[in-house]
MARTOR-711102 format. One record per residue (C-alpha): chain; residue in three letters; z, x, y. Coordinates in steps of 0.25 Angstrom, whole numbers, always signed. Layout:
BEGIN
+-------+------+-------+-------+-------+
: kette : rest :     Z :     X :     Y :
+-------+------+-------+-------+-------+
:     A :  ala :     Z :     X :     Y :
...
+-------+------+-------+-------+-------+
***
This chain:
BEGIN
+-------+------+-------+-------+-------+
: kette : rest :     Z :     X :     Y :
+-------+------+-------+-------+-------+
:     A :  met :   +91 :   +11 :   -65 :
:     A :  ser :   +89 :    +1 :   -54 :
:     A :  lys :   +76 :    -5 :   -54 :
:     A :  thr :   +67 :    +0 :   -43 :
:     A :  ile :   +63 :   -11 :   -33 :
:     A :  val :   +49 :   -10 :   -29 :
:     A :  leu :   +46 :   -16 :   -16 :
:     A :  gly :   +32 :   -20 :   -11 :
:     A :  ile :   +29 :   -20 :    +4 :
:     A :  thr :   +17 :   -27 :    +8 :
:     A :  gly :   +11 :   -33 :   +20 :
:     A :  thr :    -3 :   -34 :   +27 :
:     A :  ile :   -10 :   -23 :   +34 :
:     A :  ser :    -2 :   -17 :   +46 :
:     A :  ser :   +10 :   -26 :   +43 :
:     A :  gly :   +20 :   -15 :   +43 :
:     A :  lys :   +21 :   -11 :   +28 :
:     A :  ser :   +22 :    +4 :   +31 :
:     A :  leu :   +33 :    +1 :   +41 :
:     A :  val :   +41 :    -6 :   +31 :
:     A :  gly :   +39 :    +5 :   +21 :
:     A :  lys :   +44 :   +15 :   +32 :
:     A :  ile :   +57 :    +7 :   +34 :
:     A :  leu :   +59 :    +6 :   +19 :
:     A :  glu :   +58 :   +21 :   +18 :
:     A :  ala :   +68 :   +23 :   +29 :
:     A :  gln :   +77 :   +14 :   +20 :
:     A :  gly :   +75 :   +24 :    +9 :
:     A :  val :   +65 :   +15 :    +1 :
:     A :  pro :   +53 :   +23 :    -5 :
:     A :  val :   +40 :   +17 :    -1 :
:     A :  ile :   +27 :   +18 :    -8 :
:     A :  asp :   +15 :   +15 :    +1 :
:     A :  thr :    +3 :   +10 :    -7 :
:     A :  asp :    -7 :   +14 :    +4 :
:     A :  lys :    -2 :   +28 :    +1 :
:     A :  val :    -3 :   +26 :   -14 :
:     A :  val :   -18 :   +21 :   -12 :
:     A :  his :   -21 :   +33 :    -3 :
:     A :  ser :   -15 :   +43 :   -14 :
:     A :  leu :   -23 :   +36 :   -25 :
:     A :  leu :   -36 :   +37 :   -17 :
:     A :  gln :   -34 :   +52 :   -14 :
:     A :  asp :   -28 :   +57 :   -27 :
:     A :  asp :   -29 :   +47 :   -39 :
:     A :  leu :   -41 :   +50 :   -47 :
:     A :  lys :   -41 :   +37 :   -55 :
:     A :  thr :   -41 :   +29 :   -42 :
:     A :  lys :   -52 :   +38 :   -36 :
:     A :  ser :   -60 :   +37 :   -48 :
:     A :  ala :   -60 :   +22 :   -48 :
:     A :  ile :   -64 :   +21 :   -34 :
:     A :  phe :   -75 :   +32 :   -35 :
:     A :  glu :   -81 :   +24 :   -47 :
:     A :  thr :   -80 :   +11 :   -39 :
:     A :  phe :   -83 :   +15 :   -24 :
:     A :  gly :   -91 :   +28 :   -26 :
:     A :  pro :   -90 :   +42 :   -19 :
:     A :  ala :   -91 :   +36 :    -5 :
:     A :  val :   -77 :   +32 :    -4 :
:     A :  phe :   -72 :   +46 :    -7 :
:     A :  ser :   -69 :   +58 :    +2 :
:     A :  ala :   -65 :   +73 :    -1 :
:     A :  ile :   -50 :   +76 :    -1 :
:     A :  glu :   -48 :   +86 :   +11 :
:     A :  ser :   -41 :   +96 :    +3 :
:     A :  his :   -54 :   +97 :    -6 :
:     A :  gly :   -63 :   +99 :    +5 :
:     A :  ser :   -69 :   +89 :   +15 :
:     A :  ser :   -83 :   +94 :   +13 :
:     A :  glu :   -83 :   +87 :    -1 :
:     A :  thr :   -93 :   +75 :    -2 :
:     A :  pro :   -89 :   +62 :    -9 :
:     A :  pro :   -89 :   +63 :   -24 :
:     A :  thr :  -101 :   +58 :   -31 :
:     A :  lys :  -102 :   +49 :   -44 :
:     A :  ala :  -104 :   +62 :   -52 :
:     A :  leu :   -90 :   +67 :   -49 :
:     A :  cys :   -79 :   +65 :   -60 :
:     A :  asn :   -66 :   +60 :   -56 :
:     A :  ala :   -59 :   +73 :   -55 :
:     A :  asp :   -68 :   +76 :   -43 :
:     A :  leu :   -62 :   +65 :   -36 :
:     A :  ser :   -49 :   +73 :   -34 :
:     A :  his :   -56 :   +79 :   -23 :
:     A :  phe :   -59 :   +66 :   -16 :
:     A :  ser :   -51 :   +54 :   -11 :
:     A :  val :   -55 :   +40 :    -8 :
:     A :  asp :   -59 :   +38 :    +6 :
:     A :  arg :   -51 :   +25 :   +10 :
:     A :  lys :   -60 :   +22 :   +22 :
:     A :  ala :   -73 :   +23 :   +14 :
:     A :  leu :   -67 :   +15 :    +3 :
:     A :  gly :   -61 :    +4 :   +12 :
:     A :  met :   -75 :    +2 :   +19 :
:     A :  gln :   -81 :    -1 :    +5 :
:     A :  val :   -70 :   -11 :    +1 :
:     A :  phe :   -65 :   -17 :   +14 :
:     A :  asn :   -76 :   -28 :   +14 :
:     A :  asp :   -79 :   -29 :    +0 :
:     A :  ser :   -69 :   -37 :    -8 :
:     A :  ala :   -75 :   -33 :   -22 :
:     A :  leu :   -74 :   -18 :   -19 :
:     A :  lys :   -60 :   -20 :   -13 :
:     A :  ala :   -56 :   -27 :   -26 :
:     A :  lys :   -61 :   -15 :   -34 :
:     A :  leu :   -54 :    -5 :   -25 :
:     A :  glu :   -41 :   -13 :   -27 :
:     A :  ala :   -43 :   -13 :   -42 :
:     A :  ile :   -44 :    +2 :   -42 :
:     A :  val :   -33 :    +5 :   -32 :
:     A :  his :   -22 :    -5 :   -34 :
:     A :  pro :   -18 :    -2 :   -49 :
:     A :  asn :   -17 :   +13 :   -46 :
:     A :  val :    -8 :   +10 :   -33 :
:     A :  ile :    +1 :    +1 :   -42 :
:     A :  leu :    +2 :   +12 :   -53 :
:     A :  arg :    +5 :   +23 :   -42 :
:     A :  cys :   +15 :   +15 :   -35 :
:     A :  arg :   +22 :   +12 :   -48 :
:     A :  lys :   +23 :   +27 :   -51 :
:     A :  leu :   +28 :   +30 :   -37 :
:     A :  ile :   +39 :   +19 :   -39 :
:     A :  gln :   +43 :   +25 :   -53 :
:     A :  asp :   +44 :   +39 :   -47 :
:     A :  leu :   +54 :   +33 :   -36 :
:     A :  gln :   +63 :   +26 :   -46 :
:     A :  asn :   +72 :   +38 :   -49 :
:     A :  asp :   +75 :   +40 :   -34 :
:     A :  leu :   +78 :   +25 :   -32 :
:     A :  lys :   +86 :   +22 :   -44 :
:     A :  asn :  +100 :   +26 :   -38 :
:     A :  lys :   +97 :   +19 :   -24 :
:     A :  pro :  +104 :    +6 :   -20 :
:     A :  leu :   +90 :    +0 :   -19 :
:     A :  pro :   +80 :    +6 :   -28 :
:     A :  ile :   +68 :    +2 :   -21 :
:     A :  val :   +54 :    +7 :   -18 :
:     A :  ala :   +44 :    +0 :    -8 :
:     A :  val :   +29 :    +0 :   -10 :
:     A :  leu :   +20 :    -4 :    +2 :
:     A :  val :    +9 :   -12 :    -3 :
:     A :  pro :    -1 :   -19 :    +7 :
:     A :  leu :    -9 :   -27 :    -3 :
:     A :  leu :    +3 :   -30 :   -12 :
:     A :  phe :    +0 :   -45 :   -14 :
:     A :  glu :   -15 :   -43 :   -13 :
:     A :  ala :   -15 :   -34 :   -25 :
:     A :  arg :    -5 :   -43 :   -32 :
:     A :  leu :    +5 :   -32 :   -34 :
:     A :  glu :   +18 :   -41 :   -32 :
:     A :  lys :   +23 :   -38 :   -46 :
:     A :  glu :   +24 :   -23 :   -42 :
:     A :  tyr :   +35 :   -26 :   -33 :
:     A :  asp :   +50 :   -31 :   -34 :
:     A :  gln :   +49 :   -36 :   -20 :
:     A :  ile :   +38 :   -38 :    -9 :
:     A :  trp :   +40 :   -37 :    +6 :
:     A :  ser :   +29 :   -41 :   +15 :
:     A :  val :   +28 :   -35 :   +29 :
:     A :  tyr :   +23 :   -45 :   +39 :
:     A :  thr :   +18 :   -43 :   +53 :
:     A :  asp :   +13 :   -52 :   +64 :
:     A :  glu :    -2 :   -52 :   +62 :
:     A :  lys :    -5 :   -49 :   +77 :
:     A :  ile :    +3 :   -36 :   +75 :
:     A :  ile :    -5 :   -33 :   +62 :
:     A :  arg :   -18 :   -35 :   +69 :
:     A :  glu :   -14 :   -26 :   +81 :
:     A :  arg :    -9 :   -15 :   +72 :
:     A :  leu :   -23 :   -15 :   +64 :
:     A :  lys :   -31 :   -15 :   +77 :
:     A :  leu :   -23 :    -3 :   +83 :
:     A :  arg :   -20 :    +5 :   +71 :
:     A :  asp :   -33 :    +4 :   +63 :
:     A :  gly :   -42 :    +1 :   +75 :
:     A :  leu :   -47 :   -12 :   +68 :
:     A :  ser :   -55 :   -23 :   +75 :
:     A :  asp :   -50 :   -38 :   +74 :
:     A :  ser :   -60 :   -41 :   +63 :
:     A :  glu :   -56 :   -28 :   +55 :
:     A :  val :   -41 :   -32 :   +56 :
:     A :  glu :   -44 :   -46 :   +51 :
:     A :  lys :   -51 :   -40 :   +39 :
:     A :  arg :   -39 :   -32 :   +35 :
:     A :  leu :   -30 :   -43 :   +37 :
:     A :  arg :   -38 :   -53 :   +29 :
:     A :  ala :   -39 :   -42 :   +17 :
:     A :  gln :   -24 :   -44 :   +14 :
:     A :  leu :   -16 :   -56 :   +12 :
:     A :  pro :   -10 :   -63 :   +24 :
:     A :  gln :    +3 :   -58 :   +29 :
:     A :  glu :    +9 :   -72 :   +26 :
:     A :  glu :    +5 :   -72 :   +12 :
:     A :  lys :   +11 :   -58 :   +10 :
:     A :  ala :   +24 :   -63 :   +16 :
:     A :  arg :   +24 :   -75 :    +7 :
:     A :  arg :   +23 :   -68 :    -5 :
:     A :  ala :   +32 :   -56 :    -2 :
:     A :  asp :   +47 :   -56 :    -5 :
:     A :  gln :   +51 :   -52 :    +9 :
:     A :  val :   +43 :   -51 :   +22 :
:     A :  ile :   +45 :   -41 :   +33 :
:     A :  asp :   +41 :   -45 :   +47 :
:     A :  asn :   +35 :   -32 :   +54 :
:     A :  ser :   +31 :   -40 :   +67 :
:     A :  lys :   +42 :   -34 :   +75 :
:     A :  ser :   +49 :   -21 :   +77 :
:     A :  lys :   +50 :   -10 :   +66 :
:     A :  glu :   +65 :   -12 :   +67 :
:     A :  glu :   +64 :   -26 :   +64 :
:     A :  thr :   +55 :   -23 :   +52 :
:     A :  ala :   +65 :   -12 :   +47 :
:     A :  his :   +77 :   -22 :   +48 :
:     A :  gln :   +69 :   -32 :   +39 :
:     A :  val :   +66 :   -21 :   +29 :
:     A :  glu :   +81 :   -17 :   +29 :
:     A :  val :   +86 :   -31 :   +27 :
:     A :  leu :   +76 :   -33 :   +15 :
:     A :  leu :   +81 :   -20 :    +9 :
:     A :  ser :   +95 :   -25 :   +10 :
:     A :  lys :   +92 :   -38 :    +3 :
:     A :  leu :   +84 :   -30 :    -8 :
:     A :  lys :   +96 :   -20 :   -10 :
:     A :  lys :  +106 :   -32 :   -11 :
:     A :  ser :   +97 :   -39 :   -21 :
:     A :  his :   +95 :   -27 :   -29 :
:     A :  lys :  +110 :   -24 :   -29 :
:     A :  asp :  +113 :   -39 :   -33 :
:     A :  ser :  +103 :   -38 :   -45 :
:     A :  gln :  +110 :   -26 :   -51 :
+-------+------+-------+-------+-------+
***
């Protein structure tokens, strides 16, 4: 069986990771989005929810709609099984950790290991489908790949780069952020230049979608050739 190549796609906020993911999917590459993995854990994973409950309390939980919107946040007296009726309110949680580095570190210590385990399982589940492909590759979108020191999880890392003026405009228009809020979000991550320096390949998403797609196709061709030569 050919070894599955695990490709990590990273980049700063609003740089275009999702676009690169869509381009890869159009090329037949399965893509795992860690943002969606986190969302799933915060809604469905009792281990993750229990740890967050113990650390941050009931204020960061809200009732899952299918269980009735009239339910109040769980209290300390509830056991873990009761958390199945609740999901983590990402907005409320974000308000607690955004300006508190200690709380942010505690949250990452809870979430990151579980995201890694979930991604490994998803990759493993895909291996049978990939084994007969000319390029057995799966891509994982990981915004904080370098910040979380996840380099060893991936065989190759691509960093998406976008002109910072474009990023700032996107954040203000898409999320309605002020200049100071944009600055905070950018400062919470490694600079783009640092991510580009540490990546194996860099994709410039400052121009058209077609240009970005061309860069992805070229990199896939190189990866396919390298994989073929190594067999």
